[in-house]
Every structure is written in structure tokens, then in C-alpha cells.
C-alpha positions as CSV (number, residue, x, y, z in Angstrom):
1,R,37.6,2.6,146.0
2,L,39.2,-0.6,144.7
3,Y,39.4,0.3,141.0
4,P,42.8,2.0,141.2
5,R,44.3,-1.0,143.1
6,A,42.7,-3.6,140.8
7,R,43.3,-1.7,137.6
8,P,46.3,0.4,138.0
9,G,46.6,3.0,135.3
10,S,42.9,2.9,134.4
11,D,40.3,5.5,135.1
12,Y,36.9,4.4,136.3
13,T,35.1,7.6,135.1
14,W,36.8,7.5,131.7
15,S,35.9,3.8,131.3
16,L,32.2,4.6,131.9
17,K,32.3,7.6,129.5
18,L,33.8,5.4,126.8
19,L,31.0,2.8,127.2
20,K,28.4,5.5,127.0
21,L,30.1,7.3,124.0
22,F,30.2,4.0,122.1
23,K,26.5,3.4,122.8
24,E,25.6,6.9,121.6
25,R,27.5,6.3,118.3
26,R,26.3,2.8,117.8
27,P,23.0,2.3,119.5
28,D,22.4,-0.8,117.4
29,L,25.2,-2.7,119.1
30,P,24.9,-4.1,122.6
31,T,27.4,-2.9,125.2
32,K,28.9,-5.2,127.8
33,S,31.0,-4.8,130.9
34,G,32.0,-7.1,133.8
35,I,33.1,-7.0,137.4
36,M,35.0,-9.4,139.6
37,V,34.0,-9.7,143.2
38,G,35.9,-11.0,146.2
39,L,38.5,-8.2,146.4
40,G,37.1,-6.6,149.5
41,E,34.2,-4.7,148.0
42,T,30.9,-4.1,149.8
43,T,27.5,-5.0,148.5
44,E,26.7,-1.3,148.3
45,E,29.8,-0.8,146.1
46,V,28.7,-3.5,143.7
47,E,25.2,-2.0,143.6
48,R,26.7,1.4,142.8
49,V,28.9,0.0,140.0
50,L,25.8,-1.7,138.5
51,L,23.9,1.5,138.7
52,D,26.8,3.4,137.1
53,L,26.9,0.9,134.2
54,R,23.1,1.2,133.6
55,N,23.4,5.0,133.8
56,H,26.0,4.8,131.1
57,K,23.8,2.7,128.8
58,V,25.5,-0.7,129.3
59,D,23.2,-3.5,128.1
60,M,24.9,-6.6,129.5
61,V,27.0,-7.4,132.6
62,T,29.0,-10.3,133.9
63,I,29.8,-10.7,137.6
64,G,32.3,-13.4,138.6
65,Q,34.5,-14.4,141.5
66,Y,38.0,-12.9,141.4
67,L,40.7,-15.6,141.5
68,Q,44.3,-14.6,142.0
69,P,46.1,-15.6,138.8
70,S,49.6,-15.3,140.4
71,L,51.4,-14.2,143.5
72,S,52.1,-10.8,141.9
73,H,48.4,-10.1,141.6
74,L,46.0,-8.9,144.3
75,P,45.0,-11.7,146.8
76,V,41.4,-12.9,147.1
77,D,39.8,-11.2,150.0
78,R,36.8,-13.6,150.2
79,Y,34.9,-16.2,148.3
80,V,31.5,-14.9,147.5
81,H,28.5,-17.1,148.4
82,P,26.3,-18.2,145.5
83,D,23.3,-16.4,147.1
84,E,25.1,-13.1,146.7
85,F,25.6,-13.8,143.0
86,D,21.9,-14.6,142.8
87,Y,21.1,-11.3,144.4
88,Y,23.3,-9.4,142.0
89,S,21.7,-11.2,139.1
90,Q,18.2,-10.3,140.2
91,L,19.3,-6.7,140.9
92,G,20.8,-6.4,137.5
93,E,17.6,-7.7,135.9
94,R,15.5,-5.2,137.9
95,M,17.8,-2.4,136.8
96,G,17.1,-3.2,133.2
97,F,20.2,-5.0,131.9
98,A,19.3,-7.1,128.9
99,N,21.4,-9.9,130.2
100,V,23.1,-10.6,133.5
101,A,25.6,-13.5,134.0
102,S,26.4,-13.7,137.7
103,G,28.2,-16.7,139.4
104,P,31.5,-17.9,140.9
105,L,32.8,-19.2,137.6
106,V,31.5,-16.4,135.3
107,R,34.0,-14.6,133.2
108,S,33.7,-11.7,130.8
109,S,33.3,-14.1,127.8
110,Y,30.8,-16.3,129.7
111,H,28.1,-17.4,127.1
112,A,28.9,-14.3,125.1
113,D,26.9,-15.5,122.1
114,Q,23.8,-16.1,124.2
115,Q,24.2,-12.7,126.0
116,N,24.5,-11.0,122.6
117,N,21.4,-12.8,121.2
118,N,19.4,-11.9,124.3
119,A,20.4,-8.3,124.1
120,N,19.6,-8.1,120.4
121,S,16.2,-9.6,120.9
122,N,15.5,-7.1,123.8
123,N,16.5,-4.2,121.6
124,N,14.1,-5.2,118.7
């Protein structure tokens, strides 16, 4: 629902297929994706995205607070409570992600080296 507004010109289904295709061709390499929350999404929508990512063989995920970089970007709808980030982290772990980084200041590169090491140790 929010993907076309947040990522104009991108295609959600194609992005998922690309992640899965990469994993099929290089199962030895961990795959990673990330989402930003605070744009008006519901908890159910975040849960669905996490499920979609796992169903497309993504190993690691980051979940962070969206912060409006400039006035020409989408505005922040809300600031997500830390408890909600904890919920997403626990949910991601239950879903089988090798690594979940979830918090207000988490970005896609958040502790990338640690995430990669964790994912590699889980794949061995």
C-alpha cells in the first residue's frame, strides 16, 4: 500500500523476486533487506512484509524509524515506540531471520559486519 508512495518507480513484487533469485543463484551468500516504519503502516502490514521477505529467502532484516530527510520527501506519520521495535525483532527471530536489527536509529547498514557474521554462522 505504501511502497509506491515511498519508492516511486520501484516494484515491490519485482524487488522480492530479485532477492529470491539472488539467493537461488548464490545460496552461500546471506541476503538482507530493510524497512523503515513511521510512514502510516499498520502492524499487520509490517508483519506481512517480514513474511514476504522470509518467503523470498531473505536472511537478515533491518527495521528503523523513517526520518524525513527534506521537505520534498514524505513526512513522518508517527514516531514508533521502542516496544514496537522489540516486537518486530522478536517476530523476525521467530520467523527464522538469521539476524534482525530493529530500533529507532537502525539503518540498512546498521552493524552490517555483525549481521553478516551471524548469518554466516547460522548457515554453517
